[in-house]
C-alpha positions as CSV (number, residue, x, y, z in Angstrom):
1,M,-10.1,-29.0,21.3
2,R,-9.7,-30.1,17.6
3,V,-12.5,-31.3,16.0
4,A,-12.2,-32.6,11.9
5,F,-14.9,-33.6,9.3
6,K,-13.1,-35.4,6.3
7,S,-15.5,-35.3,3.1
8,T,-15.2,-39.3,3.5
9,D,-17.3,-38.5,6.8
10,Q,-21.5,-39.4,7.1
11,Q,-21.6,-35.4,8.7
12,F,-19.4,-33.8,5.6
13,Q,-22.1,-32.8,3.8
14,T,-24.0,-31.4,6.7
15,V,-21.7,-29.5,8.2
16,S,-20.2,-28.0,4.5
17,A,-24.2,-26.9,3.8
18,L,-24.7,-25.4,7.3
19,L,-21.2,-23.4,7.2
20,K,-21.9,-22.1,3.9
21,N,-25.7,-21.3,4.5
22,N,-24.8,-19.0,7.3
23,L,-22.1,-17.3,5.9
24,T,-23.8,-16.5,2.8
25,V,-27.4,-15.4,5.2
26,R,-24.9,-13.3,7.2
27,L,-23.7,-11.6,4.1
28,Q,-27.0,-11.6,2.6
29,N,-28.2,-9.8,6.4
30,A,-24.7,-7.0,5.7
31,G,-26.4,-6.0,2.2
32,D,-23.6,-8.6,0.9
33,V,-20.8,-6.5,1.5
34,G,-17.5,-7.1,3.4
35,N,-14.8,-5.1,4.3
36,P,-16.5,-1.8,3.4
37,E,-13.4,1.2,2.9
38,P,-14.0,5.2,3.0
39,Y,-12.4,6.9,-0.1
40,N,-12.4,10.4,1.0
41,L,-12.6,13.2,-1.7
42,L,-9.4,14.8,0.5
43,S,-7.0,13.4,3.2
44,S,-8.3,15.8,5.9
45,P,-10.6,16.8,7.7
46,R,-11.6,13.7,9.1
47,C,-15.1,12.5,8.3
48,G,-16.3,11.9,11.5
49,E,-20.1,12.1,10.6
50,L,-22.1,9.4,8.5
51,L,-24.8,9.8,6.5
52,A,-26.9,7.1,6.8
53,L,-27.3,6.4,10.4
54,D,-29.2,3.1,10.1
55,S,-26.8,0.4,10.3
56,Y,-28.6,-1.6,7.3
57,P,-25.9,-0.9,3.8
58,Q,-27.8,0.9,1.5
59,S,-26.9,0.9,-2.1
60,F,-26.4,4.5,-3.1
61,T,-26.3,5.7,-6.9
62,L,-27.2,9.2,-7.5
63,L,-24.9,11.9,-5.5
64,G,-26.2,15.2,-4.9
65,F,-24.2,18.6,-3.7
66,A,-25.8,21.5,-3.1
67,F,-24.0,25.2,-2.5
68,K,-24.6,28.2,-1.3
69,N,-26.4,30.2,-4.1
70,S,-25.5,34.1,-3.1
71,E,-21.9,35.0,-2.7
72,D,-20.3,34.8,0.7
73,P,-17.2,37.3,2.1
74,A,-14.7,35.6,-0.2
75,G,-17.5,36.1,-3.5
76,Q,-17.2,32.3,-3.5
77,Y,-20.3,29.5,-3.4
78,P,-19.1,26.9,-0.9
79,L,-20.6,23.6,-0.3
80,R,-23.4,23.3,2.1
81,R,-25.6,20.4,1.5
82,L,-25.1,16.7,0.3
83,Q,-27.6,13.9,-0.7
84,A,-27.1,10.1,-1.2
85,C,-30.3,8.4,-3.6
86,T,-30.7,5.0,-4.1
87,Q,-31.6,3.6,-7.2
88,S,-35.0,3.2,-6.3
89,N,-35.4,7.0,-5.3
90,A,-34.5,6.5,-1.4
91,C,-32.6,9.4,-0.6
92,I,-31.0,10.8,2.6
93,S,-29.5,14.3,3.0
94,A,-26.9,16.0,5.4
95,G,-25.6,19.6,6.0
96,C,-27.6,22.5,6.2
97,D,-31.5,22.5,6.5
98,L,-33.4,21.1,3.4
99,N,-35.6,24.6,3.6
100,A,-32.7,27.1,3.9
101,G,-33.5,30.0,1.8
102,D,-29.6,30.2,0.7
103,V,-28.8,26.6,-0.6
104,G,-29.2,26.3,-4.6
105,Q,-30.1,23.5,-7.2
106,Q,-28.0,20.6,-6.3
107,A,-25.0,19.0,-8.7
108,T,-25.7,15.2,-9.4
109,V,-23.0,12.8,-9.6
110,D,-24.5,9.6,-11.1
111,L,-22.2,7.1,-10.0
112,T,-23.6,4.3,-12.7
113,T,-22.0,6.2,-15.3
114,M,-18.8,5.3,-14.1
115,S,-16.4,2.6,-14.0
116,Q,-13.1,4.1,-12.2
117,I,-12.9,7.6,-10.3
118,A,-9.1,8.3,-11.6
119,K,-8.6,11.4,-9.2
120,I,-10.5,14.0,-7.7
121,T,-9.4,17.6,-8.1
122,T,-11.0,19.4,-4.9
123,Y,-11.0,23.4,-4.7
124,F,-10.9,25.6,-1.3
125,C,-11.1,29.0,-0.4
126,Q,-9.6,30.6,2.6
127,T,-8.6,33.6,4.2
128,A,-5.1,35.1,4.0
129,S,-5.9,37.2,7.1
130,R,-3.5,36.9,9.9
131,D,-6.3,37.4,12.4
132,S,-7.1,34.0,14.1
133,K,-10.8,34.8,14.6
134,E,-11.2,35.5,11.3
135,V,-9.2,32.5,10.1
136,T,-11.7,30.3,12.3
137,R,-14.7,31.9,11.4
138,Y,-13.9,31.6,7.5
139,G,-12.3,28.1,7.8
140,K,-11.4,26.1,4.9
141,R,-14.4,26.0,2.1
142,L,-14.9,23.7,-0.1
143,L,-15.9,25.0,-3.5
144,A,-16.3,22.7,-6.3
145,F,-14.2,19.2,-6.9
146,V,-13.7,17.7,-10.4
147,I,-14.2,14.2,-10.9
148,S,-11.9,12.5,-13.8
149,Y,-13.3,9.1,-14.4
150,Q,-13.8,6.5,-16.9
151,P,-17.2,6.1,-18.3
152,S,-19.2,2.8,-17.8
153,L,-19.4,2.8,-21.8
154,P,-16.9,0.2,-23.1
155,G,-14.4,2.4,-25.3
156,S,-14.9,5.7,-23.9
157,D,-12.4,8.4,-23.2
158,P,-11.8,9.3,-19.9
159,K,-13.9,12.9,-19.0
160,D,-14.3,15.2,-16.2
161,L,-17.0,16.2,-14.4
162,L,-17.4,20.0,-12.1
163,V,-19.5,19.5,-9.4
164,A,-19.6,23.2,-8.2
165,A,-22.6,25.9,-8.2
166,P,-24.0,27.1,-11.4
167,A,-22.7,30.3,-10.9
168,G,-18.9,31.9,-9.9
169,L,-15.6,31.6,-11.6
170,F,-15.9,27.7,-11.7
171,N,-19.2,28.4,-13.7
172,T,-17.5,31.0,-15.8
173,A,-14.4,28.1,-16.3
174,L,-16.9,25.4,-17.7
175,K,-18.0,27.5,-20.4
176,N,-14.8,28.5,-21.4
177,V,-13.6,25.0,-21.9
178,T,-12.7,24.2,-25.4
179,P,-11.1,21.2,-27.1
180,Q,-7.8,22.9,-26.9
181,L,-8.5,24.2,-22.9
182,P,-9.7,21.3,-21.0
183,L,-11.7,22.1,-17.7
184,L,-9.0,21.7,-15.3
185,E,-6.8,24.2,-17.0
186,S,-9.9,26.4,-17.6
187,I,-10.4,26.3,-14.0
188,K,-6.7,27.0,-13.4
189,T,-7.1,30.1,-15.5
190,E,-9.9,31.5,-13.3
191,V,-8.3,30.4,-10.4
192,D,-5.1,32.4,-10.8
193,R,-7.1,35.2,-12.2
194,Y,-9.1,35.3,-8.8
195,N,-5.5,35.0,-6.9
196,R,-3.7,37.7,-8.7
197,R,-6.6,40.7,-8.0
198,S,-5.7,43.0,-6.4
199,G,-6.3,43.4,-2.2
200,N,-7.5,40.2,-2.3
201,E,-8.4,39.0,1.0
202,Y,-8.8,35.2,0.4
203,Q,-7.3,32.3,-1.7
204,I,-8.2,29.6,-3.7
205,F,-6.3,26.8,-3.8
206,S,-6.6,22.9,-5.1
207,Q,-5.6,19.5,-3.6
208,V,-5.6,16.3,-5.2
209,N,-6.8,12.5,-4.7
210,D,-5.4,10.7,-7.2
211,A,-5.3,7.5,-5.2
212,G,-8.1,6.1,-7.7
213,L,-11.7,3.8,-6.8
214,K,-12.5,0.9,-9.3
215,L,-16.4,0.9,-9.4
216,V,-16.4,-2.1,-11.7
217,V,-14.1,-4.9,-10.5
218,E,-13.2,-8.3,-11.1
219,A,-14.2,-11.1,-8.5
220,G,-14.6,-14.8,-8.3
221,G,-14.6,-14.4,-12.2
222,E,-17.2,-12.2,-12.5
223,T,-17.3,-8.6,-13.0
224,I,-19.1,-7.1,-10.0
225,R,-19.9,-3.4,-9.5
226,R,-19.1,-1.9,-6.3
227,T,-21.6,-0.7,-3.8
228,V,-21.5,2.6,-2.3
229,V,-23.1,1.9,1.1
230,N,-22.8,5.0,3.1
231,L,-21.5,8.2,3.0
232,A,-19.1,10.3,5.7
233,Y,-18.7,14.1,5.8
234,S,-16.9,16.4,7.8
235,Q,-18.6,19.8,8.7
236,F,-17.9,23.0,10.4
237,T,-19.6,26.1,11.2
238,G,-18.6,29.5,10.2
239,K,-20.1,33.1,11.4
240,S,-23.6,31.6,11.4
241,R,-23.5,29.0,8.5
242,T,-22.3,25.2,8.4
243,Y,-20.3,24.2,5.4
244,I,-19.3,21.0,4.4
245,N,-15.6,20.6,4.0
246,N,-14.8,16.9,3.0
247,V,-17.3,13.9,2.1
248,S,-16.3,10.3,2.0
249,I,-17.5,7.6,0.1
250,I,-17.9,4.4,1.8
251,S,-18.0,1.4,-0.8
252,A,-17.8,-2.4,-0.8
253,I,-17.4,-5.2,-3.2
254,P,-20.4,-8.0,-3.0
255,K,-18.6,-11.0,-1.2
256,T,-21.6,-13.6,-1.8
257,A,-19.7,-14.8,-5.0
258,E,-16.4,-15.7,-3.0
259,V,-18.1,-17.3,-0.3
260,A,-19.5,-19.9,-3.2
261,S,-16.3,-20.7,-4.2
262,L,-14.6,-21.5,-0.4
263,F,-16.7,-24.8,-0.5
264,Q,-15.3,-26.0,-4.1
265,D,-13.2,-29.5,-4.0
266,L,-13.3,-29.0,-0.1
267,K,-11.8,-31.9,1.5
268,E,-11.6,-31.1,5.6
269,I,-13.4,-28.9,7.5
270,R,-10.9,-28.6,10.8
271,F,-12.5,-26.8,13.9
272,D,-10.5,-25.3,16.5
273,I,-12.5,-24.7,19.3
274,P,-11.8,-22.6,22.6
275,F,-14.3,-24.9,24.4
276,V,-13.5,-28.3,27.1
277,Q,-15.8,-30.5,28.9
278,N,-16.5,-28.8,32.0
279,P,-13.9,-29.9,34.8
280,L,-16.0,-29.6,37.1
281,T,-18.6,-32.9,38.3
282,F,-21.6,-30.7,39.6
283,N,-23.6,-28.1,37.9
284,T,-22.9,-24.7,38.9
285,T,-24.9,-21.1,38.8
286,L,-23.1,-18.4,37.2
287,S,-23.9,-14.5,38.0
288,L,-23.5,-12.6,34.8
289,E,-24.1,-8.6,34.6
290,R,-24.4,-6.9,31.3
291,S,-24.2,-3.1,30.9
292,T,-25.1,-0.7,28.1
293,S,-21.2,-0.9,27.3
294,E,-20.9,-3.8,25.1
295,T,-18.6,-5.1,22.6
296,A,-18.9,-7.2,19.2
297,G,-17.2,-9.3,16.4
298,S,-17.1,-9.9,13.2
299,V,-16.4,-13.4,11.4
300,T,-13.6,-12.7,9.7
301,I,-12.2,-14.9,6.6
302,Y,-8.5,-15.1,5.5
303,Q,-6.3,-16.7,3.4
304,N,-3.1,-18.1,4.9
305,S,-1.3,-17.9,1.4
306,S,-2.1,-14.3,0.6
307,M,-3.0,-12.7,4.0
308,H,-6.6,-12.1,2.0
309,S,-9.5,-11.2,4.3
310,F,-12.7,-9.8,4.7
311,K,-15.0,-9.6,7.7
312,I,-18.7,-10.3,7.9
313,P,-20.1,-7.0,9.9
314,S,-20.9,-7.6,13.6
315,F,-24.2,-5.4,13.1
316,K,-24.2,-5.1,9.9
317,V,-22.8,-2.1,8.7
318,A,-22.2,-0.3,11.5
319,G,-19.5,2.6,11.1
320,V,-16.7,4.0,9.3
321,V,-13.4,3.4,10.7
322,D,-14.5,0.5,13.0
323,I,-16.8,-0.5,10.3
324,G,-16.9,-4.4,9.8
325,G,-14.4,-5.1,12.5
326,M,-14.5,-5.3,16.5
327,Y,-15.8,-1.8,17.9
328,A,-17.7,-0.8,20.8
329,Y,-20.2,1.6,22.2
330,S,-21.8,3.3,25.4
331,T,-24.8,5.4,26.3
332,S,-25.9,6.9,29.5
333,T,-28.5,9.6,30.5
334,T,-27.4,12.6,32.3
335,K,-29.6,14.8,34.2
336,T,-28.2,18.5,35.5
337,D,-29.8,20.9,37.7
338,Q,-28.2,23.9,39.3
339,K,-28.0,22.0,42.7
340,Q,-25.8,19.5,41.4
341,A,-23.2,19.4,39.0
342,S,-24.3,16.1,36.8
343,T,-25.6,12.8,37.7
344,T,-25.6,9.7,35.4
345,D,-28.1,7.1,34.9
346,G,-26.4,4.0,34.3
347,F,-28.4,0.8,32.6
348,K,-27.4,-2.9,33.8
349,N,-29.0,-6.0,34.0
350,T,-27.8,-9.5,35.4
351,L,-28.2,-12.6,33.9
352,S,-28.0,-15.8,36.3
353,L,-26.9,-19.0,33.8
354,E,-27.0,-22.6,34.7
355,V,-23.8,-24.3,33.2
356,P,-24.3,-28.0,33.7
357,A,-21.8,-30.6,34.8
358,N,-21.3,-32.3,31.2
359,A,-21.5,-28.5,29.5
360,F,-18.7,-27.7,27.4
361,V,-16.8,-24.7,28.7
362,V,-14.2,-21.9,28.3
363,R,-10.6,-23.5,28.7
364,G,-9.9,-22.1,31.9
365,F,-13.7,-22.2,33.4
366,P,-14.6,-21.1,36.1
367,Q,-11.4,-19.3,36.9
368,N,-11.4,-17.7,33.3
369,Q,-13.7,-14.4,33.3
370,N,-13.2,-14.1,29.6
371,Y,-15.7,-15.1,27.5
372,D,-15.2,-13.7,24.1
373,V,-13.3,-16.3,22.7
374,T,-13.2,-17.2,19.0
375,T,-13.1,-20.3,17.4
376,V,-10.6,-21.2,13.9
377,I,-12.5,-23.2,11.2
378,G,-9.9,-24.5,8.7
379,L,-10.8,-25.0,4.5
380,I,-8.4,-27.8,3.5
381,Y,-8.6,-29.3,-0.1
382,E,-5.7,-31.6,-0.4
383,D,-5.9,-35.4,1.7
384,N,-4.3,-34.4,5.0
385,G,-3.1,-30.7,3.7
386,Q,-3.1,-27.7,5.9
387,P,-6.2,-24.9,5.7
388,K,-6.1,-22.7,3.1
389,F,-9.0,-20.6,4.5
390,E,-9.6,-19.7,7.7
391,I,-12.8,-18.5,9.0
392,S,-12.8,-16.6,12.8
393,V,-15.9,-17.3,14.4
394,P,-16.5,-15.0,17.7
395,S,-18.7,-16.3,20.9
396,G,-19.4,-14.5,23.9
397,T,-20.6,-17.3,25.5
398,P,-19.4,-19.1,29.0
399,C,-20.6,-22.5,28.0
400,L,-22.5,-24.9,25.3
401,N,-24.5,-27.5,25.6
402,A,-24.1,-30.5,23.4
403,T,-23.8,-34.9,23.6
404,N,-20.0,-34.8,22.0
405,S,-17.3,-32.7,20.3
406,K,-18.7,-33.2,16.8
407,E,-22.4,-31.8,18.0
408,L,-20.3,-29.2,19.5
409,A,-18.6,-28.1,16.1
410,Q,-22.3,-27.9,14.3
411,V,-23.8,-25.7,17.7
412,I,-20.9,-23.2,16.8
413,L,-22.1,-22.3,13.8
414,G,-25.0,-20.7,15.1
415,F,-22.7,-18.1,16.1
416,I,-22.0,-17.0,12.3
């Protein structure tokens, strides 16, 4: 079903304001972000754990990295703990326990001093042993990384920031830096010296991520600072301790300004709605079963000409890989005893829904049992033109009550 509201129609301003306000509120509930993107220190291993488990996004400005304060078997000080803090000093930590006795004072990274990260050079230590048990036990330990960045202050020269333990060869390299010997070169000298040691069973090597991350961007005619909404990380366990070996910065660009610009000089709002008048001439009762395994959809805005798009997350900001997109989760309770291998307690509930004869139903009802449908709203800026932007609004209901198609369109806006 297609429903159109032109700028000359009496209801146009009401529908336009409702659509704009609902999108804006939805973005604000999501921390004013769309399409959060991960920026890994390294391409592997995969960062499978989140620092902030709460679904509501944070705005982290200060990152902390705590390294082992005593030598490991390789004589190094690998990363054991990380922390992220907001400007109001609300902090979240991960990795080893805060009270662990072998963790030193953390090195800090103030993101507000940076306008762009050019590259990150990360240093690892790995055993040279051919014994698989030794390789597994020691793992690949993250020793330090250097952030090459452009400062926020206009006209400033690029800088390199070392994040490492305040001891060991990286600290020595930092002390040896001169105008003639830059930080990365000084580190290379110390690493080469370490790797050439006679009988050395361990080797240090580096990996470079030069994809770059703009922390200050131009968007919609405005200069906007990218928001760091979360951190992801991976960790492994050595012989007796846990170590962090990759970190991913989850960042996003605020989108409220972009939403406001969508409604300038708007001529028509067109709805392609997957609902039709109920083909049945009598009321029916529909029984719906809901389990703890669910899916949820995001509102998506995309531009036809350039395929530029962003998504407003379903449950605020809730993940790393599928963040802002379609995702699923499931929960269960498992009990185990000696006589029975395992039992699973499932949770589900049943809902009886009355479908009036004069309701609007999902196309194909009652044969169609898939109610996860999407309404596409086109924004048109020329008389009798085609949509330049389209907004996809998911809904998971088999029927909607409305007196006519125009009212149905406004009901669907409530799903944003």
